[in-house]
Steps between C-alpha positions, in 0.01 A plus 500: 500500500344240276195289585705182513754642748315388817459150356869483412603635840295241687602220262133431429562460130442126505854389574571148617448424869802513730672166539767607750264472799551198725236234480323436829563166667182311572462386858352165399766412241802272533723796608331523841720373781382342819500680832812328634688550172427873515611519862821312417565734206447801725745366758760426232464854366534647850818301563641606162431867580654469846819363344531830309499708819828678572568535871671821617839489665534591867627851422212560254252377760640737763487789251142423397391468863660834585331671206161361602542605864608854405204528262258381769638755748462780244141399422419476872638851557298636208177337618564624855550857379187487286301355792621772737427767241148375437441475877618855559290625209197322642554656845547841338181472291271340758664626818649288766 
């Protein structure tokens, strides 16, 4: 490995500075919007995003609801079994 290899690897050889970085916007410049303009922009963006929402059909909604309920029942059964197992182990270790 040559002596200049670390300098070449880190690009410390005096190359030009990067120009692809975004320039920061100053808060006191002409690009700063007022409070109400920013709130109005936010509301317009929220409305635009809500227009993109695709609502599920009735059959999809029933299917999704069924999947969620079955998953919740399975998780409840698992947690119940773990709780009973830990309780029994505690009674076995410490006596009851």
